[in-house]
N, CA, C and O atoms as a Tripos MOL2 file, in Angstrom:
@<TRIPOS>MOLECULE
protein
  308   307    77     0     0
PROTEIN
NO_CHARGES

@<TRIPOS>ATOM
      1 N           5.6100    3.8390   -0.9090 N.3       1 MET1
      2 CA          5.6690    4.3720   -2.2460 C.3       1 MET1
      3 C           4.6070    5.4650   -2.3690 C.2       1 MET1
      4 O           3.4110    5.1750   -2.3800 O.2       1 MET1
      5 N           5.0410    6.7030   -2.4600 N.am      2 ALA2
      6 CA          4.1130    7.8210   -2.4580 C.3       2 ALA2
      7 C           3.6180    8.1770   -3.8500 C.2       2 ALA2
      8 O           2.5420    8.7600   -3.9860 O.2       2 ALA2
      9 N           4.3760    7.8390   -4.8860 N.am      3 ASP3
     10 CA          3.9920    8.2480   -6.2260 C.3       3 ASP3
     11 C           3.5790    7.0400   -7.0550 C.2       3 ASP3
     12 O           4.2520    6.0090   -7.0490 O.2       3 ASP3
     13 N           2.4680    7.1790   -7.7650 N.am      4 TYR4
     14 CA          1.9280    6.0820   -8.5430 C.3       4 TYR4
     15 C           1.9460    6.3490  -10.0440 C.2       4 TYR4
     16 O           1.4290    5.5410  -10.8160 O.2       4 TYR4
     17 N           2.5260    7.4590  -10.4670 N.am      5 LEU5
     18 CA          2.5530    7.7880  -11.8810 C.3       5 LEU5
     19 C           3.4330    6.8050  -12.6410 C.2       5 LEU5
     20 O           4.4210    6.2990  -12.1080 O.2       5 LEU5
     21 N           3.0690    6.5420  -13.8750 N.am      6 ILE6
     22 CA          3.8250    5.6060  -14.7050 C.3       6 ILE6
     23 C           5.2820    6.0170  -14.8080 C.2       6 ILE6
     24 O           6.1750    5.1740  -14.7240 O.2       6 ILE6
     25 N           5.5260    7.3010  -14.9870 N.am      7 LYS7
     26 CA          6.8990    7.7750  -15.1750 C.3       7 LYS7
     27 C           7.7730    7.5660  -13.9350 C.2       7 LYS7
     28 O           9.0000    7.5810  -14.0300 O.2       7 LYS7
     29 N           7.1470    7.3740  -12.7870 N.am      8 ASP8
     30 CA          7.8900    7.2320  -11.5340 C.3       8 ASP8
     31 C           7.9190    5.8060  -10.9920 C.2       8 ASP8
     32 O           8.4260    5.5690   -9.8960 O.2       8 ASP8
     33 N           7.3730    4.8480  -11.7620 N.am      9 THR9
     34 CA          7.2960    3.4730  -11.2770 C.3       9 THR9
     35 C           7.7570    2.4920  -12.3580 C.2       9 THR9
     36 O           7.7450    2.7970  -13.5510 O.2       9 THR9
     37 N           8.1590    1.3230  -11.9040 N.am     10 THR10
     38 CA          8.5130    0.2470  -12.8280 C.3      10 THR10
     39 C           7.2860   -0.6380  -13.0390 C.2      10 THR10
     40 O           6.2880   -0.5140  -12.3290 O.2      10 THR10
     41 N           7.3740   -1.5150  -14.0060 N.am     11 HIS11
     42 CA          6.2960   -2.4650  -14.2700 C.3      11 HIS11
     43 C           5.9990   -3.2870  -13.0120 C.2      11 HIS11
     44 O           4.8380   -3.4910  -12.6590 O.2      11 HIS11
     45 N           7.0380   -3.7500  -12.3510 N.am     12 GLU12
     46 CA          6.8580   -4.5710  -11.1490 C.3      12 GLU12
     47 C           6.1970   -3.7760  -10.0270 C.2      12 GLU12
     48 O           5.3480   -4.3050   -9.3100 O.2      12 GLU12
     49 N           6.5790   -2.5170   -9.8730 N.am     13 GLN13
     50 CA          5.9640   -1.6750   -8.8380 C.3      13 GLN13
     51 C           4.4870   -1.4550   -9.1410 C.2      13 GLN13
     52 O           3.6550   -1.5110   -8.2360 O.2      13 GLN13
     53 N           4.1550   -1.2060  -10.4030 N.am     14 ARG14
     54 CA          2.7440   -0.9970  -10.7720 C.3      14 ARG14
     55 C           1.9330   -2.2650  -10.5350 C.2      14 ARG14
     56 O           0.7940   -2.1970  -10.0750 O.2      14 ARG14
     57 N           2.5100   -3.4120  -10.8450 N.am     15 GLN15
     58 CA          1.8430   -4.6970  -10.5890 C.3      15 GLN15
     59 C           1.5420   -4.8390   -9.0990 C.2      15 GLN15
     60 O           0.4400   -5.2340   -8.7200 O.2      15 GLN15
     61 N           2.5040   -4.5220   -8.2720 N.am     16 ARG16
     62 CA          2.3470   -4.6200   -6.8180 C.3      16 ARG16
     63 C           1.3110   -3.6080   -6.3140 C.2      16 ARG16
     64 O           0.5200   -3.9230   -5.4250 O.2      16 ARG16
     65 N           1.3130   -2.4040   -6.8760 N.am     17 ILE17
     66 CA          0.3370   -1.3750   -6.4770 C.3      17 ILE17
     67 C          -1.0760   -1.8870   -6.7190 C.2      17 ILE17
     68 O          -1.9370   -1.7730   -5.8470 O.2      17 ILE17
     69 N          -1.3180   -2.4470   -7.8920 N.am     18 VAL18
     70 CA         -2.6540   -2.9560   -8.2190 C.3      18 VAL18
     71 C          -3.0120   -4.1300   -7.3170 C.2      18 VAL18
     72 O          -4.1190   -4.1770   -6.7800 O.2      18 VAL18
     73 N          -2.1120   -5.0620   -7.1450 N.am     19 GLU19
     74 CA         -2.3830   -6.2210   -6.2910 C.3      19 GLU19
     75 C          -2.6920   -5.8150   -4.8620 C.2      19 GLU19
     76 O          -3.6300   -6.3370   -4.2600 O.2      19 GLU19
     77 N          -1.9170   -4.8910   -4.3120 N.am     20 GLU20
     78 CA         -2.1380   -4.4490   -2.9410 C.3      20 GLU20
     79 C          -3.4310   -3.6480   -2.8150 C.2      20 GLU20
     80 O          -4.1110   -3.7270   -1.7910 O.2      20 GLU20
     81 N          -3.7690   -2.8940   -3.8270 N.am     21 SER21
     82 CA         -4.9840   -2.0830   -3.7860 C.3      21 SER21
     83 C          -6.2460   -2.9350   -3.8530 C.2      21 SER21
     84 O          -7.2400   -2.6400   -3.1900 O.2      21 SER21
     85 N          -6.1980   -3.9890   -4.6560 N.am     22 LEU22
     86 CA         -7.3760   -4.8350   -4.8370 C.3      22 LEU22
     87 C          -7.4900   -5.9330   -3.7960 C.2      22 LEU22
     88 O          -8.5680   -6.5020   -3.6210 O.2      22 LEU22
     89 N          -6.4200   -6.2390   -3.1100 N.am     23 GLY23
     90 CA         -6.4570   -7.2990   -2.1140 C.3      23 GLY23
     91 C          -6.2690   -8.6500   -2.7580 C.2      23 GLY23
     92 O          -5.5790   -8.7610   -3.7710 O.2      23 GLY23
     93 N          -6.8630   -9.6680   -2.1970 N.am     24 ASN24
     94 CA         -6.7040  -11.0450   -2.6650 C.3      24 ASN24
     95 C          -7.6030  -11.2790   -3.8650 C.2      24 ASN24
     96 O          -8.7670  -11.6470   -3.7070 O.2      24 ASN24
     97 N          -7.0710  -11.0670   -5.0760 N.am     25 ILE25
     98 CA         -7.9040  -11.1810   -6.2730 C.3      25 ILE25
     99 C          -8.2270  -12.6260   -6.6260 C.2      25 ILE25
    100 O          -9.2040  -12.8750   -7.3320 O.2      25 ILE25
    101 N          -7.4500  -13.5650   -6.1650 N.am     26 SER26
    102 CA         -7.7430  -14.9640   -6.4810 C.3      26 SER26
    103 C          -8.7200  -15.5790   -5.4870 C.2      26 SER26
    104 O          -9.2240  -16.6760   -5.7280 O.2      26 SER26
    105 N          -8.9960  -14.9100   -4.3910 N.am     27 GLY27
    106 CA         -9.8620  -15.4680   -3.3670 C.3      27 GLY27
    107 C         -11.3160  -15.0620   -3.4880 C.2      27 GLY27
    108 O         -12.0970  -15.2990   -2.5670 O.2      27 GLY27
    109 N         -11.6960  -14.4590   -4.5940 N.am     28 SER28
    110 CA        -13.0780  -14.0130   -4.7310 C.3      28 SER28
    111 C         -13.9720  -15.1810   -5.1380 C.2      28 SER28
    112 O         -13.5580  -16.0430   -5.9140 O.2      28 SER28
    113 N         -15.1700  -15.2070   -4.6250 N.am     29 CYS29
    114 CA        -16.0550  -16.3320   -4.9020 C.3      29 CYS29
    115 C         -16.8430  -16.1440   -6.1940 C.2      29 CYS29
    116 O         -17.2680  -17.1350   -6.7880 O.2      29 CYS29
    117 N         -17.0530  -14.9200   -6.6460 N.am     30 ASP30
    118 CA        -17.8710  -14.7120   -7.8400 C.3      30 ASP30
    119 C         -17.0580  -14.3560   -9.0830 C.2      30 ASP30
    120 O         -17.6320  -14.1510  -10.1530 O.2      30 ASP30
    121 N         -15.7570  -14.2810   -8.9620 N.am     31 GLY31
    122 CA        -14.9080  -14.0300  -10.1120 C.3      31 GLY31
    123 C         -14.8090  -12.5850  -10.5570 C.2      31 GLY31
    124 O         -14.1320  -12.3050  -11.5460 O.2      31 GLY31
    125 N         -15.4510  -11.6620   -9.8750 N.am     32 CYS32
    126 CA        -15.4380  -10.2690  -10.3220 C.3      32 CYS32
    127 C         -14.0960   -9.5900  -10.0590 C.2      32 CYS32
    128 O         -13.7380   -8.6520  -10.7710 O.2      32 CYS32
    129 N         -13.3510  -10.0390   -9.0590 N.am     33 MET33
    130 CA        -12.0670   -9.4050   -8.7580 C.3      33 MET33
    131 C         -11.0660   -9.5950   -9.8870 C.2      33 MET33
    132 O         -10.2500   -8.7080  -10.1370 O.2      33 MET33
    133 N         -11.1100  -10.7130  -10.5630 N.am     34 ALA34
    134 CA        -10.2130  -10.9310  -11.6920 C.3      34 ALA34
    135 C         -10.4930   -9.9020  -12.7860 C.2      34 ALA34
    136 O          -9.5660   -9.4340  -13.4470 O.2      34 ALA34
    137 N         -11.7500   -9.5510  -12.9780 N.am     35 GLY35
    138 CA        -12.1190   -8.5250  -13.9510 C.3      35 GLY35
    139 C         -11.5670   -7.1650  -13.5730 C.2      35 GLY35
    140 O         -11.1520   -6.3970  -14.4410 O.2      35 GLY35
    141 N         -11.5600   -6.8650  -12.2930 N.am     36 LEU36
    142 CA        -10.9810   -5.6100  -11.8290 C.3      36 LEU36
    143 C          -9.4870   -5.5720  -12.0900 C.2      36 LEU36
    144 O          -8.9480   -4.5420  -12.4950 O.2      36 LEU36
    145 N          -8.8250   -6.6820  -11.8620 N.am     37 ALA37
    146 CA         -7.3880   -6.7430  -12.1090 C.3      37 ALA37
    147 C          -7.1010   -6.5160  -13.5910 C.2      37 ALA37
    148 O          -6.1460   -5.8180  -13.9330 O.2      37 ALA37
    149 N          -7.9070   -7.0900  -14.4650 N.am     38 GLU38
    150 CA         -7.7410   -6.8950  -15.9060 C.3      38 GLU38
    151 C          -7.9850   -5.4400  -16.2930 C.2      38 GLU38
    152 O          -7.3450   -4.9250  -17.2100 O.2      38 GLU38
    153 N          -8.9010   -4.7820  -15.6040 N.am     39 MET39
    154 CA         -9.2110   -3.3900  -15.8920 C.3      39 MET39
    155 C          -7.9730   -2.5070  -15.7320 C.2      39 MET39
    156 O          -7.8330   -1.5080  -16.4380 O.2      39 MET39
    157 N          -7.0840   -2.8610  -14.8220 N.am     40 TYR40
    158 CA         -5.8890   -2.0550  -14.5520 C.3      40 TYR40
    159 C          -4.6500   -2.5380  -15.3000 C.2      40 TYR40
    160 O          -3.5440   -2.0690  -15.0320 O.2      40 TYR40
    161 N          -4.8220   -3.4650  -16.2300 N.am     41 GLN41
    162 CA         -3.6730   -3.9910  -16.9660 C.3      41 GLN41
    163 C          -2.9700   -2.9000  -17.7870 C.2      41 GLN41
    164 O          -1.7460   -2.9240  -17.9140 O.2      41 GLN41
    165 N          -3.7230   -1.9480  -18.3410 N.am     42 ASP42
    166 CA         -3.1000   -0.8520  -19.0950 C.3      42 ASP42
    167 C          -2.2060    0.0000  -18.2000 C.2      42 ASP42
    168 O          -1.1890    0.5170  -18.6630 O.2      42 ASP42
    169 N          -2.5650    0.1530  -16.9370 N.am     43 TYR43
    170 CA         -1.7020    0.8670  -15.9940 C.3      43 TYR43
    171 C          -0.4310    0.0610  -15.7380 C.2      43 TYR43
    172 O           0.6750    0.6000  -15.7740 O.2      43 TYR43
    173 N          -0.5990   -1.2180  -15.4830 N.am     44 ILE44
    174 CA          0.5530   -2.0730  -15.2110 C.3      44 ILE44
    175 C           1.5180   -2.0610  -16.3980 C.2      44 ILE44
    176 O           2.7360   -2.0400  -16.2200 O.2      44 ILE44
    177 N           0.9590   -2.0740  -17.6070 N.am     45 ASP45
    178 CA          1.7770   -2.0840  -18.8210 C.3      45 ASP45
    179 C           2.3220   -0.7050  -19.2000 C.2      45 ASP45
    180 O           3.0830   -0.5850  -20.1610 O.2      45 ASP45
    181 N           1.9410    0.3340  -18.4550 N.am     46 GLY46
    182 CA          2.4600    1.6700  -18.7120 C.3      46 GLY46
    183 C           1.7500    2.4150  -19.8200 C.2      46 GLY46
    184 O           2.3060    3.3550  -20.3860 O.2      46 GLY46
    185 N           0.5210    2.0100  -20.1450 N.am     47 LYS47
    186 CA         -0.2320    2.6400  -21.2340 C.3      47 LYS47
    187 C          -1.1590    3.7540  -20.7550 C.2      47 LYS47
    188 O          -1.3390    4.7490  -21.4590 O.2      47 LYS47
    189 N          -1.7510    3.6030  -19.5680 N.am     48 LYS48
    190 CA         -2.6980    4.5860  -19.0220 C.3      48 LYS48
    191 C          -2.4500    4.7420  -17.5340 C.2      48 LYS48
    192 O          -2.0860    3.7890  -16.8440 O.2      48 LYS48
    193 N          -2.6510    5.9550  -17.0530 N.am     49 GLU49
    194 CA         -2.5530    6.2230  -15.6150 C.3      49 GLU49
    195 C          -3.7980    5.6730  -14.9130 C.2      49 GLU49
    196 O          -4.8470    5.5030  -15.5350 O.2      49 GLU49
    197 N          -3.6740    5.4010  -13.6310 N.am     50 ILE50
    198 CA         -4.8070    4.9240  -12.8320 C.3      50 ILE50
    199 C          -5.9730    5.8990  -12.9350 C.2      50 ILE50
    200 O          -7.1270    5.4900  -13.0640 O.2      50 ILE50
    201 N          -5.6680    7.1710  -12.8780 N.am     51 ARG51
    202 CA         -6.7140    8.1990  -12.9390 C.3      51 ARG51
    203 C          -7.5220    8.0850  -14.2300 C.2      51 ARG51
    204 O          -8.7480    8.1990  -14.1990 O.2      51 ARG51
    205 N          -6.8620    7.8630  -15.3530 N.am     52 GLU52
    206 CA         -7.5490    7.7310  -16.6380 C.3      52 GLU52
    207 C          -8.4740    6.5120  -16.6450 C.2      52 GLU52
    208 O          -9.6090    6.5930  -17.1150 O.2      52 GLU52
    209 N          -7.9970    5.4040  -16.1310 N.am     53 ILE53
    210 CA         -8.7980    4.1800  -16.0940 C.3      53 ILE53
    211 C         -10.0230    4.3770  -15.2130 C.2      53 ILE53
    212 O         -11.1290    3.9890  -15.5900 O.2      53 ILE53
    213 N          -9.8330    4.9770  -14.0450 N.am     54 ASN54
    214 CA        -10.9610    5.2210  -13.1420 C.3      54 ASN54
    215 C         -11.9690    6.1820  -13.7550 C.2      54 ASN54
    216 O         -13.1760    5.9890  -13.6060 O.2      54 ASN54
    217 N         -11.4930    7.2100  -14.4370 N.am     55 MET55
    218 CA        -12.4060    8.1670  -15.0710 C.3      55 MET55
    219 C         -13.2230    7.4940  -16.1800 C.2      55 MET55
    220 O         -14.4200    7.7510  -16.3060 O.2      55 MET55
    221 N         -12.5920    6.6430  -16.9760 N.am     56 GLU56
    222 CA        -13.3080    5.9170  -18.0240 C.3      56 GLU56
    223 C         -14.3600    4.9910  -17.4320 C.2      56 GLU56
    224 O         -15.4720    4.8900  -17.9500 O.2      56 GLU56
    225 N         -14.0050    4.3230  -16.3560 N.am     57 PHE57
    226 CA        -14.9440    3.4220  -15.6990 C.3      57 PHE57
    227 C         -16.1370    4.2000  -15.1450 C.2      57 PHE57
    228 O         -17.2850    3.8050  -15.3450 O.2      57 PHE57
    229 N         -15.8670    5.3010  -14.4530 N.am     58 ASN58
    230 CA        -16.9410    6.0970  -13.8600 C.3      58 ASN58
    231 C         -17.8100    6.7590  -14.9080 C.2      58 ASN58
    232 O         -18.9970    6.9750  -14.6650 O.2      58 ASN58
    233 N         -17.2580    7.0880  -16.0670 N.am     59 ALA59
    234 CA        -18.0270    7.7510  -17.1250 C.3      59 ALA59
    235 C         -19.1590    6.8650  -17.6190 C.2      59 ALA59
    236 O         -20.1690    7.3780  -18.1010 O.2      59 ALA59
    237 N         -19.0190    5.5660  -17.5130 N.am     60 ARG60
    238 CA        -20.0780    4.6550  -17.9450 C.3      60 ARG60
    239 C         -21.3280    4.7870  -17.0860 C.2      60 ARG60
    240 O         -22.4190    4.4170  -17.5200 O.2      60 ARG60
    241 N         -21.1810    5.3040  -15.8870 N.am     61 TYR61
    242 CA        -22.3040    5.3890  -14.9600 C.3      61 TYR61
    243 C         -22.8580    6.8020  -14.8180 C.2      61 TYR61
    244 O         -23.7280    7.0440  -13.9820 O.2      61 TYR61
    245 N         -22.3730    7.7180  -15.6090 N.am     62 THR62
    246 CA        -22.8570    9.0890  -15.5560 C.3      62 THR62
    247 C         -23.9300    9.2680  -16.6210 C.2      62 THR62
    248 O         -23.6640    9.1190  -17.8140 O.2      62 THR62
    249 N         -25.1350    9.5850  -16.1870 N.am     63 HIS63
    250 CA        -26.2300    9.7540  -17.1310 C.3      63 HIS63
    251 C         -27.3080   10.6050  -16.4810 C.2      63 HIS63
    252 O         -27.2550   10.8990  -15.2870 O.2      63 HIS63
    253 N         -28.2700   10.9900  -17.2740 N.am     64 ALA64
    254 CA        -29.3860   11.7730  -16.7600 C.3      64 ALA64
    255 C         -30.2630   10.8910  -15.8840 C.2      64 ALA64
    256 O         -30.2560    9.6670  -16.0170 O.2      64 ALA64
    257 N         -31.0120   11.5110  -14.9960 N.am     65 ASP65
    258 CA        -31.9240   10.7870  -14.1220 C.3      65 ASP65
    259 C         -33.0490   10.1810  -14.9650 C.2      65 ASP65
    260 O         -33.8210   10.9240  -15.5720 O.2      65 ASP65
    261 N         -33.1590    8.8550  -15.0160 N.am     66 PRO66
    262 CA        -34.1610    8.2200  -15.8800 C.3      66 PRO66
    263 C         -35.5750    8.1970  -15.3040 C.2      66 PRO66
    264 O         -36.5130    7.7820  -15.9850 O.2      66 PRO66
    265 N         -35.7360    8.6380  -14.0610 N.am     67 ARG67
    266 CA        -37.0550    8.5870  -13.4430 C.3      67 ARG67
    267 C         -37.9470    9.6870  -14.0070 C.2      67 ARG67
    268 O         -37.4910   10.8160  -14.1900 O.2      67 ARG67
    269 N         -39.2090    9.3780  -14.2830 N.am     68 PRO68
    270 CA        -40.1210   10.4170  -14.7800 C.3      68 PRO68
    271 C         -40.4600   11.4000  -13.6640 C.2      68 PRO68
    272 O         -40.4770   11.0480  -12.4850 O.2      68 PRO68
    273 N         -40.7270   12.6240  -14.0610 N.am     69 GLU69
    274 CA        -41.1080   13.6330  -13.0670 C.3      69 GLU69
    275 C         -42.5440   13.3950  -12.6370 C.2      69 GLU69
    276 O         -43.3830   12.9780  -13.4360 O.2      69 GLU69
    277 N         -42.8180   13.6620  -11.3730 N.am     70 LYS70
    278 CA        -44.1770   13.5060  -10.8530 C.3      70 LYS70
    279 C         -44.7480   14.8900  -10.6070 C.2      70 LYS70
    280 O         -44.1030   15.7430   -9.9980 O.2      70 LYS70
    281 N         -45.9510   15.0990  -11.0830 N.am     71 GLU71
    282 CA        -46.5770   16.4170  -10.9530 C.3      71 GLU71
    283 C         -47.1440   16.6500   -9.5610 C.2      71 GLU71
    284 O         -47.0780   17.7700   -9.0550 O.2      71 GLU71
    285 N         -47.6900   15.6380   -8.9380 N.am     72 ASN72
    286 CA        -48.3560   15.8020   -7.6480 C.3      72 ASN72
    287 C         -47.5550   15.2270   -6.4980 C.2      72 ASN72
    288 O         -48.1210   14.8220   -5.4830 O.2      72 ASN72
    289 N         -46.2860   15.1890   -6.6450 N.am     73 GLY73
    290 CA        -45.4550   14.6370   -5.5750 C.3      73 GLY73
    291 C         -45.4320   13.1220   -5.6080 C.2      73 GLY73
    292 O         -45.7890   12.5030   -6.6100 O.2      73 GLY73
    293 N         -45.0160   12.5440   -4.5240 N.am     74 CYS74
    294 CA        -44.8840   11.0970   -4.4550 C.3      74 CYS74
    295 C         -46.2500   10.4350   -4.3220 C.2      74 CYS74
    296 O         -47.0500   10.8190   -3.4690 O.2      74 CYS74
    297 N         -46.5120    9.4530   -5.1530 N.am     75 GLU75
    298 CA        -47.8110    8.7960   -5.1200 C.3      75 GLU75
    299 C         -47.9460    7.8450   -3.9380 C.2      75 GLU75
    300 O         -49.0460    7.3710   -3.6540 O.2      75 GLU75
    301 N         -46.8500    7.5570   -3.2440 N.am     76 TYR76
    302 CA        -46.9030    6.6610   -2.1010 C.3      76 TYR76
    303 C         -47.1240    7.3800   -0.7920 C.2      76 TYR76
    304 O         -47.3430    6.7370    0.2350 O.2      76 TYR76
    305 N         -47.0720    8.6890   -0.8030 N.am     77 ALA77
    306 CA        -47.2090    9.4600    0.4350 C.3      77 ALA77
    307 C         -48.6530    9.6630    0.8050 C.2      77 ALA77
    308 O         -48.9470   10.2930    1.8210 O.2      77 ALA77
@<TRIPOS>BOND
     1     1     2 1
     2     2     3 1
     3     3     4 2
     4     3     5 am
     5     5     6 1
     6     6     7 1
     7     7     8 2
     8     7     9 am
     9     9    10 1
    10    10    11 1
    11    11    12 2
    12    11    13 am
    13    13    14 1
    14    14    15 1
    15    15    16 2
    16    15    17 am
    17    17    18 1
    18    18    19 1
    19    19    20 2
    20    19    21 am
    21    21    22 1
    22    22    23 1
    23    23    24 2
    24    23    25 am
    25    25    26 1
    26    26    27 1
    27    27    28 2
    28    27    29 am
    29    29    30 1
    30    30    31 1
    31    31    32 2
    32    31    33 am
    33    33    34 1
    34    34    35 1
    35    35    36 2
    36    35    37 am
    37    37    38 1
    38    38    39 1
    39    39    40 2
    40    39    41 am
    41    41    42 1
    42    42    43 1
    43    43    44 2
    44    43    45 am
    45    45    46 1
    46    46    47 1
    47    47    48 2
    48    47    49 am
    49    49    50 1
    50    50    51 1
    51    51    52 2
    52    51    53 am
    53    53    54 1
    54    54    55 1
    55    55    56 2
    56    55    57 am
    57    57    58 1
    58    58    59 1
    59    59    60 2
    60    59    61 am
    61    61    62 1
    62    62    63 1
    63    63    64 2
    64    63    65 am
    65    65    66 1
    66    66    67 1
    67    67    68 2
    68    67    69 am
    69    69    70 1
    70    70    71 1
    71    71    72 2
    72    71    73 am
    73    73    74 1
    74    74    75 1
    75    75    76 2
    76    75    77 am
    77    77    78 1
    78    78    79 1
    79    79    80 2
    80    79    81 am
    81    81    82 1
    82    82    83 1
    83    83    84 2
    84    83    85 am
    85    85    86 1
    86    86    87 1
    87    87    88 2
    88    87    89 am
    89    89    90 1
    90    90    91 1
    91    91    92 2
    92    91    93 am
    93    93    94 1
    94    94    95 1
    95    95    96 2
    96    95    97 am
    97    97    98 1
    98    98    99 1
    99    99   100 2
   100    99   101 am
   101   101   102 1
   102   102   103 1
   103   103   104 2
   104   103   105 am
   105   105   106 1
   106   106   107 1
   107   107   108 2
   108   107   109 am
   109   109   110 1
   110   110   111 1
   111   111   112 2
   112   111   113 am
   113   113   114 1
   114   114   115 1
   115   115   116 2
   116   115   117 am
   117   117   118 1
   118   118   119 1
   119   119   120 2
   120   119   121 am
   121   121   122 1
   122   122   123 1
   123   123   124 2
   124   123   125 am
   125   125   126 1
   126   126   127 1
   127   127   128 2
   128   127   129 am
   129   129   130 1
   130   130   131 1
   131   131   132 2
   132   131   133 am
   133   133   134 1
   134   134   135 1
   135   135   136 2
   136   135   137 am
   137   137   138 1
   138   138   139 1
   139   139   140 2
   140   139   141 am
   141   141   142 1
   142   142   143 1
   143   143   144 2
   144   143   145 am
   145   145   146 1
   146   146   147 1
   147   147   148 2
   148   147   149 am
   149   149   150 1
   150   150   151 1
   151   151   152 2
   152   151   153 am
   153   153   154 1
   154   154   155 1
   155   155   156 2
   156   155   157 am
   157   157   158 1
   158   158   159 1
   159   159   160 2
   160   159   161 am
   161   161   162 1
   162   162   163 1
   163   163   164 2
   164   163   165 am
   165   165   166 1
   166   166   167 1
   167   167   168 2
   168   167   169 am
   169   169   170 1
   170   170   171 1
   171   171   172 2
   172   171   173 am
   173   173   174 1
   174   174   175 1
   175   175   176 2
   176   175   177 am
   177   177   178 1
   178   178   179 1
   179   179   180 2
   180   179   181 am
   181   181   182 1
   182   182   183 1
   183   183   184 2
   184   183   185 am
   185   185   186 1
   186   186   187 1
   187   187   188 2
   188   187   189 am
   189   189   190 1
   190   190   191 1
   191   191   192 2
   192   191   193 am
   193   193   194 1
   194   194   195 1
   195   195   196 2
   196   195   197 am
   197   197   198 1
   198   198   199 1
   199   199   200 2
   200   199   201 am
   201   201   202 1
   202   202   203 1
   203   203   204 2
   204   203   205 am
   205   205   206 1
   206   206   207 1
   207   207   208 2
   208   207   209 am
   209   209   210 1
   210   210   211 1
   211   211   212 2
   212   211   213 am
   213   213   214 1
   214   214   215 1
   215   215   216 2
   216   215   217 am
   217   217   218 1
   218   218   219 1
   219   219   220 2
   220   219   221 am
   221   221   222 1
   222   222   223 1
   223   223   224 2
   224   223   225 am
   225   225   226 1
   226   226   227 1
   227   227   228 2
   228   227   229 am
   229   229   230 1
   230   230   231 1
   231   231   232 2
   232   231   233 am
   233   233   234 1
   234   234   235 1
   235   235   236 2
   236   235   237 am
   237   237   238 1
   238   238   239 1
   239   239   240 2
   240   239   241 am
   241   241   242 1
   242   242   243 1
   243   243   244 2
   244   243   245 am
   245   245   246 1
   246   246   247 1
   247   247   248 2
   248   247   249 am
   249   249   250 1
   250   250   251 1
   251   251   252 2
   252   251   253 am
   253   253   254 1
   254   254   255 1
   255   255   256 2
   256   255   257 am
   257   257   258 1
   258   258   259 1
   259   259   260 2
   260   259   261 am
   261   261   262 1
   262   262   263 1
   263   263   264 2
   264   263   265 am
   265   265   266 1
   266   266   267 1
   267   267   268 2
   268   267   269 am
   269   269   270 1
   270   270   271 1
   271   271   272 2
   272   271   273 am
   273   273   274 1
   274   274   275 1
   275   275   276 2
   276   275   277 am
   277   277   278 1
   278   278   279 1
   279   279   280 2
   280   279   281 am
   281   281   282 1
   282   282   283 1
   283   283   284 2
   284   283   285 am
   285   285   286 1
   286   286   287 1
   287   287   288 2
   288   287   289 am
   289   289   290 1
   290   290   291 1
   291   291   292 2
   292   291   293 am
   293   293   294 1
   294   294   295 1
   295   295   296 2
   296   295   297 am
   297   297   298 1
   298   298   299 1
   299   299   300 2
   300   299   301 am
   301   301   302 1
   302   302   303 1
   303   303   304 2
   304   303   305 am
   305   305   306 1
   306   306   307 1
   307   307   308 2
@<TRIPOS>SUBSTRUCTURE
     1 MET1         2 RESIDUE 1 A MET
     2 ALA2         6 RESIDUE 1 A ALA
     3 ASP3        10 RESIDUE 1 A ASP
     4 TYR4        14 RESIDUE 1 A TYR
     5 LEU5        18 RESIDUE 1 A LEU
     6 ILE6        22 RESIDUE 1 A ILE
     7 LYS7        26 RESIDUE 1 A LYS
     8 ASP8        30 RESIDUE 1 A ASP
     9 THR9        34 RESIDUE 1 A THR
    10 THR10       38 RESIDUE 1 A THR
    11 HIS11       42 RESIDUE 1 A HIS
    12 GLU12       46 RESIDUE 1 A GLU
    13 GLN13       50 RESIDUE 1 A GLN
    14 ARG14       54 RESIDUE 1 A ARG
    15 GLN15       58 RESIDUE 1 A GLN
    16 ARG16       62 RESIDUE 1 A ARG
    17 ILE17       66 RESIDUE 1 A ILE
    18 VAL18       70 RESIDUE 1 A VAL
    19 GLU19       74 RESIDUE 1 A GLU
    20 GLU20       78 RESIDUE 1 A GLU
    21 SER21       82 RESIDUE 1 A SER
    22 LEU22       86 RESIDUE 1 A LEU
    23 GLY23       90 RESIDUE 1 A GLY
    24 ASN24       94 RESIDUE 1 A ASN
    25 ILE25       98 RESIDUE 1 A ILE
    26 SER26      102 RESIDUE 1 A SER
    27 GLY27      106 RESIDUE 1 A GLY
    28 SER28      110 RESIDUE 1 A SER
    29 CYS29      114 RESIDUE 1 A CYS
    30 ASP30      118 RESIDUE 1 A ASP
    31 GLY31      122 RESIDUE 1 A GLY
    32 CYS32      126 RESIDUE 1 A CYS
    33 MET33      130 RESIDUE 1 A MET
    34 ALA34      134 RESIDUE 1 A ALA
    35 GLY35      138 RESIDUE 1 A GLY
    36 LEU36      142 RESIDUE 1 A LEU
    37 ALA37      146 RESIDUE 1 A ALA
    38 GLU38      150 RESIDUE 1 A GLU
    39 MET39      154 RESIDUE 1 A MET
    40 TYR40      158 RESIDUE 1 A TYR
    41 GLN41      162 RESIDUE 1 A GLN
    42 ASP42      166 RESIDUE 1 A ASP
    43 TYR43      170 RESIDUE 1 A TYR
    44 ILE44      174 RESIDUE 1 A ILE
    45 ASP45      178 RESIDUE 1 A ASP
    46 GLY46      182 RESIDUE 1 A GLY
    47 LYS47      186 RESIDUE 1 A LYS
    48 LYS48      190 RESIDUE 1 A LYS
    49 GLU49      194 RESIDUE 1 A GLU
    50 ILE50      198 RESIDUE 1 A ILE
    51 ARG51      202 RESIDUE 1 A ARG
    52 GLU52      206 RESIDUE 1 A GLU
    53 ILE53      210 RESIDUE 1 A ILE
    54 ASN54      214 RESIDUE 1 A ASN
    55 MET55      218 RESIDUE 1 A MET
    56 GLU56      222 RESIDUE 1 A GLU
    57 PHE57      226 RESIDUE 1 A PHE
    58 ASN58      230 RESIDUE 1 A ASN
    59 ALA59      234 RESIDUE 1 A ALA
    60 ARG60      238 RESIDUE 1 A ARG
    61 TYR61      242 RESIDUE 1 A TYR
    62 THR62      246 RESIDUE 1 A THR
    63 HIS63      250 RESIDUE 1 A HIS
    64 ALA64      254 RESIDUE 1 A ALA
    65 ASP65      258 RESIDUE 1 A ASP
    66 PRO66      262 RESIDUE 1 A PRO
    67 ARG67      266 RESIDUE 1 A ARG
    68 PRO68      270 RESIDUE 1 A PRO
    69 GLU69      274 RESIDUE 1 A GLU
    70 LYS70      278 RESIDUE 1 A LYS
    71 GLU71      282 RESIDUE 1 A GLU
    72 ASN72      286 RESIDUE 1 A ASN
    73 GLY73      290 RESIDUE 1 A GLY
    74 CYS74      294 RESIDUE 1 A CYS
    75 GLU75      298 RESIDUE 1 A GLU
    76 TYR76      302 RESIDUE 1 A TYR
    77 ALA77      306 RESIDUE 1 A ALA
């Protein structure tokens, strides 16, 4: 299956795409894989493209560098 756009896939195909991409979501020991599967539910339901979901997720981690500037270089050197 070369195309992953909502308009080119069925609900069942999108479900399979997510399952195959994430691997064994029920076999995770810390439960985080189930959260990933839920993150893509809007794609499976035909509400958002994978690209949109990934961009929203990545946007949460985009921010300015919180480290203070050092005037005299690294103090550990």
